N, CA, C and O atoms as a printed pandas DataFrame, in Angstrom:
     atom_number atom_name residue_name chain_id  residue_number  x_coord  y_coord  z_coord
0              1         N          MET        A               1    0.744   -1.116    0.111
1              2        CA          MET        A               1   -0.119    0.003    0.056
2              3         C          MET        A               1    0.939    1.149    0.194
3              4         O          MET        A               1    1.984    1.092    0.843
4              5         N          ASN        A               2    0.440    2.257   -0.580
5              6        CA          ASN        A               2    1.335    3.699   -0.644
6              7         C          ASN        A               2    1.183    4.307    0.361
7              8         O          ASN        A               2    0.063    4.485    0.840
8              9         N          ASP        A               3    2.345    4.787    0.932
9             10        CA          ASP        A               3    2.716    5.485    2.106
10            11         C          ASP        A               3    1.775    7.011    1.847
11            12         O          ASP        A               3    1.380    7.480    0.780
12            13         N          TYR        A               4    1.636    7.457    3.030
13            14        CA          TYR        A               4    0.563    8.808    2.860
14            15         C          TYR        A               4    1.492   10.175    3.143
15            16         O          TYR        A               4    2.486   10.255    3.865
16            17         N          ARG        A               5    0.920   11.112    2.432
17            18        CA          ARG        A               5    1.510   12.220    2.629
18            19         C          ARG        A               5    0.456   13.561    3.247
19            20         O          ARG        A               5   -0.767   13.653    3.145
20            21         N          GLY        A               6    1.264   14.348    3.789
21            22        CA          GLY        A               6    0.243   15.574    4.256
22            23         C          GLY        A               6    1.066   16.654    4.793
23            24         O          GLY        A               6    2.292   16.729    4.713
24            25         N          VAL        A               7    0.137   17.618    5.440
25            26        CA          VAL        A               7    0.957   18.590    6.248
26            27         C          VAL        A               7    0.529   18.426    7.487
27            28         O          VAL        A               7   -0.589   17.970    7.726
28            29         N          ILE        A               8    1.419   18.800    8.455
29            30        CA          ILE        A               8    1.235   19.138   10.236
30            31         C          ILE        A               8    1.838   20.580   10.077
31            32         O          ILE        A               8    2.786   20.909    9.363
32            33         N          ILE        A               9    1.115   21.322   10.858
33            34        CA          ILE        A               9    1.348   22.752   11.307
34            35         C          ILE        A               9    2.103   22.809   12.343
35            36         O          ILE        A               9    1.318   22.688   13.284
36            37         N          GLU        A              10    3.290   22.935   12.812
37            38        CA          GLU        A              10    3.951   22.640   13.988
38            39         C          GLU        A              10    3.439   23.552   15.407
39            40         O          GLU        A              10    3.656   23.201   16.566
40            41         N          GLU        A              11    2.623   24.948   14.927
41            42        CA          GLU        A              11    1.929   25.377   15.843
42            43         C          GLU        A              11    0.804   24.872   16.567
43            44         O          GLU        A              11    0.568   25.115   17.751
44            45         N          SER        A              12    0.003   24.033   15.667
45            46        CA          SER        A              12   -1.111   23.311   16.075
46            47         C          SER        A              12   -0.818   22.140   17.220
47            48         O          SER        A              12   -1.686   21.581   17.891
48            49         N          LEU        A              13    0.400   21.939   17.272
49            50        CA          LEU        A              13    0.602   20.819   18.383
50            51         C          LEU        A              13    1.066   21.400   19.693
51            52         O          LEU        A              13    1.963   22.228   19.855
52            53         N          ALA        A              14    0.214   20.759   20.709
53            54        CA          ALA        A              14    0.959   20.773   21.999
54            55         C          ALA        A              14    1.961   19.772   22.445
55            56         O          ALA        A              14    2.596   19.948   23.485
56            57         N          ASP        A              15    2.138   18.632   21.625
57            58        CA          ASP        A              15    3.045   18.085   21.993
58            59         C          ASP        A              15    3.992   17.804   20.721
59            60         O          ASP        A              15    3.549   16.992   19.909
60            61         N          HIS        A              16    5.214   18.370   20.465
61            62        CA          HIS        A              16    6.012   18.245   19.344
62            63         C          HIS        A              16    6.595   16.815   19.063
63            64         O          HIS        A              16    7.003   16.522   17.939
64            65         N          SER        A              17    6.622   15.935   20.110
65            66        CA          SER        A              17    7.069   14.692   19.861
66            67         C          SER        A              17    6.564   13.855   18.677
67            68         O          SER        A              17    7.152   13.000   18.015
68            69         N          VAL        A              18    5.393   14.303   18.597
69            70        CA          VAL        A              18    4.661   13.495   17.371
70            71         C          VAL        A              18    5.477   13.544   16.192
71            72         O          VAL        A              18    5.452   12.593   15.411
72            73         N          LEU        A              19    6.155   14.489   15.987
73            74        CA          LEU        A              19    6.939   14.791   14.617
74            75         C          LEU        A              19    8.133   13.798   14.627
75            76         O          LEU        A              19    8.661   13.672   13.522
76            77         N          GLY        A              20    8.547   13.238   15.397
77            78        CA          GLY        A              20    9.390   12.082   15.345
78            79         C          GLY        A              20    8.918   10.691   14.981
79            80         O          GLY        A              20    9.640    9.694   14.959
80            81         N          HIS        A              21    7.573   10.734   14.685
81            82        CA          HIS        A              21    6.713    9.731   14.286
82            83         C          HIS        A              21    6.607    9.671   12.579
83            84         O          HIS        A              21    6.101    8.736   11.958
84            85         N          VAL        A              22    7.027   10.528   12.158
85            86        CA          VAL        A              22    6.753   11.024   10.576
86            87         C          VAL        A              22    8.021   11.449   10.030
87            88         O          VAL        A              22    8.957   11.800   10.749
88            89         N          THR        A              23    8.060   11.426    8.932
89            90        CA          THR        A              23    9.253   11.579    7.725
90            91         C          THR        A              23    8.638   13.282    7.549
91            92         O          THR        A              23    7.535   13.671    7.163
92            93         N          ILE        A              24    9.832   14.046    7.998
93            94        CA          ILE        A              24    9.487   15.471    7.149
94            95         C          ILE        A              24   10.328   15.424    5.846
95            96         O          ILE        A              24   11.515   15.102    5.804
96            97         N          LEU        A              25    9.489   15.819    4.690
97            98        CA          LEU        A              25    9.718   15.945    3.809
98            99         C          LEU        A              25   10.457   17.437    3.370
99           100         O          LEU        A              25   11.479   17.563    2.696
100          101         N          SER        A              26    9.722   18.381    3.892
101          102        CA          SER        A              26   10.046   19.678    3.417
102          103         C          SER        A              26    9.302   20.463    4.567
103          104         O          SER        A              26    8.415   19.977    5.268
104          105         N          THR        A              27    9.820   21.817    4.661
105          106        CA          THR        A              27    9.177   22.637    5.704
106          107         C          THR        A              27    9.267   23.962    5.223
107          108         O          THR        A              27   10.287   24.410    4.700
108          109         N          LYS        A              28    8.003   24.733    5.423
109          110        CA          LYS        A              28    8.049   26.306    5.064
110          111         C          LYS        A              28    7.273   26.964    6.278
111          112         O          LYS        A              28    6.445   26.436    7.020
112          113         N          VAL        A              29    7.679   28.034    6.279
113          114        CA          VAL        A              29    7.031   29.358    7.278
114          115         C          VAL        A              29    6.254   30.088    6.341
115          116         O          VAL        A              29    6.745   30.285    5.230
116          117         N          GLU        A              30    5.239   30.476    6.579
117          118        CA          GLU        A              30    4.166   31.578    6.276
118          119         C          GLU        A              30    3.693   32.233    7.590
119          120         O          GLU        A              30    3.524   31.670    8.672
120          121         N          SER        A              31    3.484   33.750    7.232
121          122        CA          SER        A              31    3.140   34.750    7.749
122          123         C          SER        A              31    1.740   34.416    7.886
123          124         O          SER        A              31    0.990   33.962    7.023
124          125         N          VAL        A              32    1.431   34.777    9.394
125          126        CA          VAL        A              32   -0.329   34.553    9.636
126          127         C          VAL        A              32   -1.087   35.857    9.081
127          128         O          VAL        A              32   -0.639   36.996    9.207
128          129         N          THR        A              33   -2.067   35.593    8.569
129          130        CA          THR        A              33   -2.912   36.586    7.857
130          131         C          THR        A              33   -4.313   36.375    8.705
131          132         O          THR        A              33   -4.544   35.402    9.424
132          133         N          PRO        A              34   -5.222   37.519    8.465
133          134        CA          PRO        A              34   -6.540   37.290    9.096
134          135         C          PRO        A              34   -7.332   36.008    8.884
135          136         O          PRO        A              34   -8.098   35.506    9.706
136          137         N          ASP        A              35   -7.008   35.485    7.512
137          138        CA          ASP        A              35   -7.531   34.337    7.053
138          139         C          ASP        A              35   -7.171   33.191    7.825
139          140         O          ASP        A              35   -7.995   32.300    8.033
140          141         N          HIS        A              36   -5.888   33.139    8.308
141          142        CA          HIS        A              36   -5.674   31.958    9.051
142          143         C          HIS        A              36   -6.583   31.789   10.322
143          144         O          HIS        A              36   -6.838   30.661   10.745
144          145         N          GLN        A              37   -7.034   32.839   10.882
145          146        CA          GLN        A              37   -7.836   32.925   12.370
146          147         C          GLN        A              37   -7.198   32.416   13.322
147          148         O          GLN        A              37   -7.814   31.678   14.091
148          149         N          THR        A              38   -5.868   32.657   13.518
149          150        CA          THR        A              38   -5.032   32.263   14.471
150          151         C          THR        A              38   -4.334   33.574   14.977
151          152         O          THR        A              38   -3.109   33.454   14.943
152          153         N          PRO        A              39   -4.748   34.737   15.416
153          154        CA          PRO        A              39   -4.086   35.989   16.045
154          155         C          PRO        A              39   -3.298   35.980   16.854
155          156         O          PRO        A              39   -2.428   36.851   16.868
156          157         N          TRP        A              40   -3.353   34.883   17.892
157          158        CA          TRP        A              40   -2.343   34.838   18.664
158          159         C          TRP        A              40   -0.723   34.303   18.295
159          160         O          TRP        A              40    0.207   34.146   19.086
160          161         N          LEU        A              41   -0.747   34.091   16.836
161          162        CA          LEU        A              41    0.454   33.491   16.240
162          163         C          LEU        A              41    0.874   34.594   15.041
163          164         O          LEU        A              41    0.038   35.232   14.402
164          165         N          SER        A              42    2.320   34.696   14.859
165          166        CA          SER        A              42    2.679   35.500   13.853
166          167         C          SER        A              42    3.061   34.817   12.599
167          168         O          SER        A              42    3.222   35.481   11.575
168          169         N          ALA        A              43    3.226   33.458   12.613
169          170        CA          ALA        A              43    3.477   32.504   11.592
170          171         C          ALA        A              43    3.118   30.990   11.844
171          172         O          ALA        A              43    2.938   30.532   12.972
172          173         N          TRP        A              44    3.044   30.355   10.831
173          174        CA          TRP        A              44    2.747   28.914   10.719
174          175         C          TRP        A              44    4.050   28.162   10.178
175          176         O          TRP        A              44    4.681   28.537    9.190
176          177         N          THR        A              45    4.337   27.155   10.885
177          178        CA          THR        A              45    5.440   26.387   10.139
178          179         C          THR        A              45    4.925   25.029    9.681
179          180         O          THR        A              45    4.600   24.181   10.512
180          181         N          LEU        A              46    4.850   24.822    8.441
181          182        CA          LEU        A              46    4.109   23.972    7.896
182          183         C          LEU        A              46    5.075   22.808    7.296
183          184         O          LEU        A              46    5.817   23.017    6.336
184          185         N          HIS        A              47    4.975   21.413    8.046
185          186        CA          HIS        A              47    5.942   20.299    7.796
186          187         C          HIS        A              47    5.097   19.474    6.851
187          188         O          HIS        A              47    4.074   18.917    7.249
188          189         N          THR        A              48    5.520   19.393    5.598
189          190        CA          THR        A              48    5.137   18.306    4.602
190          191         C          THR        A              48    5.747   17.065    4.873
191          192         O          THR        A              48    6.959   16.966    4.679
192          193         N          VAL        A              49    5.015   15.969    5.349
193          194        CA          VAL        A              49    5.220   14.672    6.036
194          195         C          VAL        A              49    4.828   13.623    5.271
195          196         O          VAL        A              49    3.819   13.664    4.568
196          197         N          GLU        A              50    5.710   12.479    5.373
197          198        CA          GLU        A              50    5.188   11.521    4.961
198          199         C          GLU        A              50    5.230   10.170    5.933
199          200         O          GLU        A              50    6.224    9.800    6.559
200          201         N          VAL        A              51    3.855    9.480    5.920
201          202        CA          VAL        A              51    3.617    8.526    6.886
202          203         C          VAL        A              51    3.747    7.121    6.413
203          204         O          VAL        A              51    3.338    6.948    5.265
204          205         N          ASP        A              52    4.207    6.111    7.010
205          206        CA          ASP        A              52    4.217    4.936    6.512
206          207         C          ASP        A              52    3.135    4.141    6.715
207          208         O          ASP        A              52    2.794    3.868    7.866
208          209         N          SER        A              53    2.348    3.590    5.462
209          210        CA          SER        A              53    1.144    3.230    5.620
210          211         C          SER        A              53    0.556    2.162    6.568
211          212         O          SER        A              53   -0.591    1.996    6.984
212          213         N          GLU        A              54    1.783    1.448    6.789
213          214        CA          GLU        A              54    1.388    0.490    8.109
214          215         C          GLU        A              54    1.334    1.279    9.556
215          216         O          GLU        A              54    0.776    0.693   10.483
216          217         N          GLN        A              55    1.817    2.412    9.753
217          218        CA          GLN        A              55    1.617    3.079   10.900
218          219         C          GLN        A              55    0.746    4.332   10.893
219          220         O          GLN        A              55    0.596    5.058   11.875
220          221         N          ALA        A              56    0.197    4.517    9.722
221          222        CA          ALA        A              56   -0.758    5.703    9.601
222          223         C          ALA        A              56   -1.833    5.780   10.804
223          224         O          ALA        A              56   -2.122    6.865   11.308
224          225         N          LYS        A              57   -2.385    4.615   11.214
225          226        CA          LYS        A              57   -3.640    4.764   12.050
226          227         C          LYS        A              57   -3.060    4.992   13.281
227          228         O          LYS        A              57   -3.672    5.634   14.135
228          229         N          GLU        A              58   -1.783    4.479   13.511
229          230        CA          GLU        A              58   -1.062    4.926   15.101
230          231         C          GLU        A              58   -0.707    6.332   15.006
231          232         O          GLU        A              58   -0.788    7.046   16.005
232          233         N          VAL        A              59   -0.297    6.813   13.814
233          234        CA          VAL        A              59    0.467    8.172   13.825
234          235         C          VAL        A              59   -0.888    9.005   13.841
235          236         O          VAL        A              59   -0.918    9.928   14.655
236          237         N          ALA        A              60   -1.814    8.840   13.192
237          238        CA          ALA        A              60   -3.188    9.717   13.320
238          239         C          ALA        A              60   -3.655    9.840   14.744
239          240         O          ALA        A              60   -4.122   10.876   15.217
240          241         N          ASP        A              61   -3.479    8.578   15.469
241          242        CA          ASP        A              61   -3.861    8.744   17.078
242          243         C          ASP        A              61   -3.027    9.487   17.649
243          244         O          ASP        A              61   -3.401   10.345   18.449
244          245         N          ARG        A              62   -1.880    9.314   17.377
245          246        CA          ARG        A              62   -0.898   10.267   17.928
246          247         C          ARG        A              62   -1.055   12.011   17.708
247          248         O          ARG        A              62   -1.120   12.909   18.547
248          249         N          VAL        A              63   -1.077   12.040   16.454
249          250        CA          VAL        A              63   -1.488   13.442   16.339
250          251         C          VAL        A              63   -2.672   14.039   16.896
251          252         O          VAL        A              63   -2.716   15.209   17.275
252          253         N          SER        A              64   -3.739   13.138   16.949
253          254        CA          SER        A              64   -5.174   13.652   17.358
254          255         C          SER        A              64   -4.683   14.161   18.981
255          256         O          SER        A              64   -4.831   15.325   19.352
256          257         N          ARG        A              65   -4.155   13.208   19.749
257          258        CA          ARG        A              65   -3.822   13.642   21.053
258          259         C          ARG        A              65   -2.855   14.697   21.208
259          260         O          ARG        A              65   -2.695   15.256   22.293
260          261         N          ALA        A              66   -2.098   15.044   20.007
261          262        CA          ALA        A              66   -1.055   15.755   20.331
262          263         C          ALA        A              66   -1.500   17.380   19.853
263          264         O          ALA        A              66   -0.774   18.333   20.140
264          265         N          LEU        A              67   -2.766   17.538   19.104
265          266        CA          LEU        A              67   -3.216   18.710   18.726
266          267         C          LEU        A              67   -3.671   19.590   19.640
267          268         O          LEU        A              67   -4.384   19.065   20.495
268          269         N          ASP        A              68   -3.472   20.943   19.767
269          270        CA          ASP        A              68   -3.855   21.962   20.460
270          271         C          ASP        A              68   -5.283   21.933   20.949
271          272         O          ASP        A              68   -6.226   22.279   20.238
272          273         N          LYS        A              69   -5.410   21.484   22.255
273          274        CA          LYS        A              69   -6.813   21.368   22.725
274          275         C          LYS        A              69   -7.290   23.107   23.141
275          276         O          LYS        A              69   -8.436   23.549   23.054
276          277         N          GLU        A              70   -6.332   23.711   23.497
277          278        CA          GLU        A              70   -6.673   24.991   24.083
278          279         C          GLU        A              70   -7.413   25.853   22.757
279          280         O          GLU        A              70   -8.332   26.662   22.883
280          281         N          HIS        A              71   -6.785   25.468   21.528
281          282        CA          HIS        A              71   -7.340   26.400   20.477
282          283         C          HIS        A              71   -8.166   25.196   19.647
283          284         O          HIS        A              71   -8.208   25.315   18.423
284          285         N          SER        A              72   -8.705   24.246   20.157
285          286        CA          SER        A              72   -9.374   23.117   18.955
286          287         C          SER        A              72  -10.153   23.316   18.188
287          288         O          SER        A              72  -10.520   22.398   17.455
288          289         N          GLY        A              73  -10.652   24.502   18.088
289          290        CA          GLY        A              73  -11.485   24.913   16.927
290          291         C          GLY        A              73  -10.748   25.440   15.746
291          292         O          GLY        A              73  -11.193   25.679   14.623
292          293         N          SER        A              74   -9.481   25.584   16.229
293          294        CA          SER        A              74   -8.548   26.121   15.258
294          295         C          SER        A              74   -7.685   25.247   14.262
295          296         O          SER        A              74   -7.255   25.647   13.180
296          297         N          TRP        A              75   -7.501   23.995   14.800
297          298        CA          TRP        A              75   -6.679   22.773   14.084
298          299         C          TRP        A              75   -7.139   21.795   13.568
299          300         O          TRP        A              75   -8.148   21.290   14.061
300          301         N          TYR        A              76   -6.650   21.344   12.637
301          302        CA          TYR        A              76   -6.568   19.816   11.965
302          303         C          TYR        A              76   -5.202   19.380   11.331
303          304         O          TYR        A              76   -4.289   20.168   11.083
304          305         N          ALA        A              77   -5.174   18.111   11.113
305          306        CA          ALA        A              77   -4.067   17.941   10.448
306          307         C          ALA        A              77   -4.668   16.862    9.311
307          308         O          ALA        A              77   -5.753   16.293    9.421
308          309         N          ASP        A              78   -3.691   16.698    8.149
309          310        CA          ASP        A              78   -4.243   15.552    7.468
310          311         C          ASP        A              78   -3.104   14.944    6.676
311          312         O          ASP        A              78   -2.129   15.631    6.374
312          313         N          PHE        A              79   -3.230   13.399    6.261
313          314        CA          PHE        A              79   -2.293   13.097    5.436
314          315         C          PHE        A              79   -3.086   12.040    4.398
315          316         O          PHE        A              79   -4.058   11.502    4.929
316          317         N          LYS        A              80   -2.867   11.710    3.205
317          318        CA          LYS        A              80   -3.504   10.820    2.247
318          319         C          LYS        A              80   -2.564   10.050    1.317
319          320         O          LYS        A              80   -1.364   10.310    1.226
320          321         N          ASN        A              81   -3.197    9.072    0.623
321          322        CA          ASN        A              81   -2.451    8.427   -0.275
322          323         C          ASN        A              81   -3.274    8.200   -1.366
323          324         O          ASN        A              81   -4.102    9.096   -1.533
324          325         N          ASP        A              82   -3.315    7.226   -2.215
325          326        CA          ASP        A              82   -4.076    7.384   -3.656
326          327         C          ASP        A              82   -5.535    6.860   -3.296
327          328         O          ASP        A              82   -6.452    6.978   -4.108
328          329         N          THR        A              83   -5.714    6.275   -2.040
329          330        CA          THR        A              83   -7.086    5.489   -1.867
330          331         C          THR        A              83   -7.714    6.194   -0.694
331          332         O          THR        A              83   -8.895    6.538   -0.746
332          333         N          HIS        A              84   -6.895    6.441    0.455
333          334        CA          HIS        A              84   -7.677    6.941    1.573
334          335         C          HIS        A              84   -6.927    8.301    1.975
335          336         O          HIS        A              84   -5.850    8.595    1.456
336          337         N          HIS        A              85   -7.532    9.085    2.894
337          338        CA          HIS        A              85   -7.382   10.284    3.542
338          339         C          HIS        A              85   -7.423   10.244    5.080
339          340         O          HIS        A              85   -8.532    9.873    5.464
340          341         N          TYR        A              86   -6.745   10.454    5.871
341          342        CA          TYR        A              86   -6.818   10.623    7.196
342          343         C          TYR        A              86   -6.949   12.454    7.557
343          344         O          TYR        A              86   -6.066   13.291    7.368
344          345         N          ILE        A              87   -8.306   12.676    8.103
345          346        CA          ILE        A              87   -8.335   13.908    8.453
346          347         C          ILE        A              87   -8.646   13.774   10.061
347          348         O          ILE        A              87   -9.553   13.088   10.533
348          349         N          ILE        A              88   -7.693   14.580   10.817
349          350        CA          ILE        A              88   -7.467   14.402   12.064
350          351         C          ILE        A              88   -7.473   15.938   12.809
351          352         O          ILE        A              88   -6.752   16.917   12.617
352          353         N          PHE        A              89   -8.672   15.696   13.795
353          354        CA          PHE        A              89   -9.325   16.897   14.778
354          355         C          PHE        A              89   -8.754   16.360   16.162
355          356         O          PHE        A              89   -8.597   15.169   16.432
356          357         N          PRO        A              90   -8.505   17.306   16.892
357          358        CA          PRO        A              90   -8.370   16.928   18.391
358          359         C          PRO        A              90   -9.207   15.960   18.774
359          360         O          PRO        A              90  -10.390   16.300   18.762
360          361         N          ASP        A              91   -8.917   14.560   19.204
361          362        CA          ASP        A              91  -10.004   13.745   19.668
362          363         C          ASP        A              91  -11.019   12.802   18.627
363          364         O          ASP        A              91  -11.787   11.870   18.871
364          365         N          GLU        A              92  -10.673   13.445   17.461
365          366        CA          GLU        A              92  -11.703   13.042   16.349
366          367         C          GLU        A              92  -10.907   12.710   14.912
367          368         O          GLU        A              92  -10.294   13.624   14.361
368          369         N          ILE        A              93  -10.935   11.491   14.377
369          370        CA          ILE        A              93  -10.374   11.165   13.147
370          371         C          ILE        A              93  -11.318   10.387   12.322
371          372         O          ILE        A              93  -12.007    9.424   12.659
372          373         N          PHE        A              94  -11.202   11.115   10.919
373          374        CA          PHE        A              94  -12.012   10.425    9.879
374          375         C          PHE        A              94  -10.890   10.001    9.155
375          376         O          PHE        A              94   -9.866   10.663    8.980
376          377         N          HIS        A              95  -11.198    8.501    8.607
377          378        CA          HIS        A              95  -10.405    7.783    7.642
378          379         C          HIS        A              95  -11.311    7.395    6.516
379          380         O          HIS        A              95  -12.080    6.439    6.419
380          381         N          VAL        A              96  -10.996    8.500    5.579
381          382        CA          VAL        A              96  -12.067    8.562    4.239
382          383         C          VAL        A              96  -11.510    7.877    3.083
383          384         O          VAL        A              96  -10.354    7.962    2.669
384          385         N          ASP        A              97  -12.493    7.170    2.600
385          386        CA          ASP        A              97  -12.205    6.726    1.149
386          387         C          ASP        A              97  -12.323    7.990    0.202
387          388         O          ASP        A              97  -13.292    8.748    0.248
388          389         N          ARG        A              98  -11.321    8.140   -0.606
389          390        CA          ARG        A              98  -11.002    9.381   -1.384
390          391         C          ARG        A              98  -12.081    9.411   -2.364
391          392         O          ARG        A              98  -12.289   10.468   -2.960
392          393         N          LYS        A              99  -12.846    8.302   -2.623
393          394        CA          LYS        A              99  -13.915    8.273   -3.466
394          395         C          LYS        A              99  -15.280    8.570   -3.009
395          396         O          LYS        A              99  -16.238    8.730   -3.766
396          397         N          ASN        A             100  -15.309    8.628   -1.844
397          398        CA          ASN        A             100  -16.374    8.809   -1.151
398          399         C          ASN        A             100  -16.832   10.302   -0.298
399          400         O          ASN        A             100  -16.416   10.729    0.779
400          401         N          ALA        A             101  -17.826   10.866   -1.227
401          402        CA          ALA        A             101  -18.020   12.273   -1.116
402          403         C          ALA        A             101  -18.688   12.530    0.217
403          404         O          ALA        A             101  -18.552   13.590    0.828
404          405         N          SER        A             102  -19.506   11.386    0.692
405          406        CA          SER        A             102  -20.287   11.654    1.870
406          407         C          SER        A             102  -19.166   11.485    2.962
407          408         O          SER        A             102  -19.155   12.289    3.893
408          409         N          GLN        A             103  -18.439   10.715    2.917
409          410        CA          GLN        A             103  -17.326   10.589    4.100
410          411         C          GLN        A             103  -16.810   12.143    4.178
411          412         O          GLN        A             103  -16.942   12.824    5.195
412          413         N          TYR        A             104  -16.219   12.604    2.992
413          414        CA          TYR        A             104  -15.652   13.949    3.300
414          415         C          TYR        A             104  -16.626   15.101    3.693
415          416         O          TYR        A             104  -16.218   16.114    4.261
416          417         N          ASN        A             105  -17.914   14.901    3.369
417          418        CA          ASN        A             105  -18.800   15.774    3.793
418          419         C          ASN        A             105  -19.071   15.957    5.404
419          420         O          ASN        A             105  -19.321   16.909    6.143
420          421         N          GLN        A             106  -18.882   14.502    5.559
421          422        CA          GLN        A             106  -19.067   14.199    7.430
422          423         C          GLN        A             106  -17.922   15.085    7.895
423          424         O          GLN        A             106  -18.099   16.026    8.669
424          425         N          ALA        A             107  -16.468   14.666    7.272
425          426        CA          ALA        A             107  -15.302   15.378    8.076
426          427         C          ALA        A             107  -15.700   16.921    7.750
427          428         O          ALA        A             107  -15.910   17.471    8.831
428          429         N          LYS        A             108  -15.837   17.595    6.947
429          430        CA          LYS        A             108  -15.847   18.866    6.427
430          431         C          LYS        A             108  -16.981   19.608    7.622
431          432         O          LYS        A             108  -16.790   20.568    8.369
432          433         N          ARG        A             109  -17.887   18.959    7.489
433          434        CA          ARG        A             109  -19.088   19.377    8.641
434          435         C          ARG        A             109  -18.755   19.640   10.022
435          436         O          ARG        A             109  -19.089   20.577   10.746
436          437         N          TYR        A             110  -17.846   18.369   10.301
437          438        CA          TYR        A             110  -17.292   18.278   11.882
438          439         C          TYR        A             110  -16.430   19.395   12.037
439          440         O          TYR        A             110  -16.547   20.193   12.967
440          441         N          GLY        A             111  -15.374   19.487   10.949
441          442        CA          GLY        A             111  -14.493   20.734   11.018
442          443         C          GLY        A             111  -15.121   22.186   11.354
443          444         O          GLY        A             111  -14.670   22.924   12.230
444          445         N          ILE        A             112  -16.325   22.514   10.458
445          446        CA          ILE        A             112  -17.117   23.729   10.857
446          447         C          ILE        A             112  -17.450   23.627   11.999
447          448         O          ILE        A             112  -17.251   24.549   12.790
448          449         N          ASP        A             113  -18.008   22.535   12.343
449          450        CA          ASP        A             113  -18.647   22.601   13.638
450          451         C          ASP        A             113  -17.931   22.875   14.926
451          452         O          ASP        A             113  -18.370   23.420   15.939
452          453         N          ILE        A             114  -16.799   22.412   14.696
453          454        CA          ILE        A             114  -15.863   22.648   15.853
454          455         C          ILE        A             114  -15.314   24.273   15.845
455          456         O          ILE        A             114  -14.728   24.758   16.813
456          457         N          GLY        A             115  -15.558   24.907   14.785
457          458        CA          GLY        A             115  -15.141   26.403   14.668
458          459         C          GLY        A             115  -13.903   26.319   13.537
459          460         O          GLY        A             115  -13.364   27.421   13.434
460          461         N          ILE        A             116  -13.434   25.515   12.845
461          462        CA          ILE        A             116  -12.660   25.456   11.770
462          463         C          ILE        A             116  -13.137   26.535   10.465
463          464         O          ILE        A             116  -14.176   26.195    9.899
464          465         N          PRO        A             117  -12.531   27.670   10.003
465          466        CA          PRO        A             117  -13.094   28.158    8.863
466          467         C          PRO        A             117  -13.412   27.265    7.917
467          468         O          PRO        A             117  -12.608   26.387    7.605
468          469         N          GLU        A             118  -14.618   27.375    7.343
469          470        CA          GLU        A             118  -15.000   26.622    5.940
470          471         C          GLU        A             118  -13.832   26.749    4.721
471          472         O          GLU        A             118  -13.565   25.716    4.107
472          473         N          HIS        A             119  -13.236   27.820    4.416
473          474        CA          HIS        A             119  -12.117   27.543    3.378
474          475         C          HIS        A             119  -10.974   26.810    3.765
475          476         O          HIS        A             119  -10.147   26.421    2.940
476          477         N          GLN        A             120  -10.873   26.572    5.160
477          478        CA          GLN        A             120   -9.677   25.775    5.404
478          479         C          GLN        A             120  -10.266   24.108    5.710
479          480         O          GLN        A             120   -9.614   23.464    6.532
480          481         N          VAL        A             121  -11.116   23.633    5.251
481          482        CA          VAL        A             121  -11.610   22.238    5.578
482          483         C          VAL        A             121  -12.205   21.976    3.934
483          484         O          VAL        A             121  -13.320   21.479    3.774
484          485         N          ASP        A             122  -11.391   22.341    2.833
485          486        CA          ASP        A             122  -11.827   22.012    1.544
486          487         C          ASP        A             122  -10.884   20.741    1.190
487          488         O          ASP        A             122   -9.859   20.731    0.508
488          489         N          PHE        A             123  -11.509   19.716    1.829
489          490        CA          PHE        A             123  -10.741   18.431    1.680
490          491         C          PHE        A             123  -10.952   17.876    0.241
491          492         O          PHE        A             123  -10.101   17.158   -0.282
492          493         N          HIS        A             124  -11.899   18.164   -0.272
493          494        CA          HIS        A             124  -12.338   17.685   -1.652
494          495         C          HIS        A             124  -13.190   18.556   -2.486
495          496         O          HIS        A             124  -14.231   18.954   -1.965
496          497         N          PRO        A             125  -12.895   18.952   -3.810
497          498        CA          PRO        A             125  -13.657   19.813   -4.556
498          499         C          PRO        A             125  -14.957   19.379   -4.856
499          500         O          PRO        A             125  -15.654   20.208   -5.441
500          501         N          ASP        A             126  -15.555   18.076   -4.554
501          502        CA          ASP        A             126  -16.631   17.728   -5.131
502          503         C          ASP        A             126  -17.580   17.770   -3.927
503          504         O          ASP        A             126  -18.745   17.416   -4.110
504          505         N          VAL        A             127  -17.206   18.148   -2.784
505          506        CA          VAL        A             127  -17.930   18.335   -1.286
506          507         C          VAL        A             127  -18.507   19.598   -1.174
507          508         O          VAL        A             127  -17.938   20.673   -1.365
508          509         N          ASP        A             128  -19.848   19.384   -0.806
509          510        CA          ASP        A             128  -20.373   20.583   -0.449
510          511         C          ASP        A             128  -21.012   20.582    0.995
511          512         O          ASP        A             128  -22.126   20.058    0.983
512          513         N          VAL        A             129  -20.660   20.969    2.071
513          514        CA          VAL        A             129  -21.040   20.981    3.200
514          515         C          VAL        A             129  -22.547   20.868    3.603
515          516         O          VAL        A             129  -23.061   20.023    4.336
516          517         N          TRP        A             130  -23.160   21.962    2.924
517          518        CA          TRP        A             130  -24.610   22.540    3.140
518          519         C          TRP        A             130  -25.566   21.443    2.416
519          520         O          TRP        A             130  -26.768   21.649    2.250
520          521         N          GLU        A             131  -24.880   20.212    1.987
521          522        CA          GLU        A             131  -25.780   19.189    1.470
522          523         C          GLU        A             131  -26.257   18.232    2.418
523          524         O          GLU        A             131  -26.149   17.025    2.205
524          525         N          ARG        A             132  -26.880   18.792    3.654
525          526        CA          ARG        A             132  -27.397   18.328    4.681
526          527         C          ARG        A             132  -28.650   17.335    4.588
527          528         O          ARG        A             132  -29.155   16.880    5.615
């Protein structure tokens, strides 16, 4: 099975040790703008990561526990391969079949319901969260 790739924002983590369980492929720092909706930060450090397919569920669990719960309506992480997509929130994980718009819709709706801006939960171009 293919390994997973995605992005983990370092500032989203209350526990940075989870980064030791992924392969960091690249890192970029971007300045925070009002669209980020994280005014307590001046920058985001975005790590593009690779996750071994056999450890993906375990890593998703670790990331979910490591995400900053103080600002839980601000953060998620995700990684995907050709067939599946892990969308990870604090204490909630969606393991989505990439061909299943309904599963993406559930993850997107959950993210919006906990306070993540809609433009940040654009996991799949064919998903409209308002299809309730």
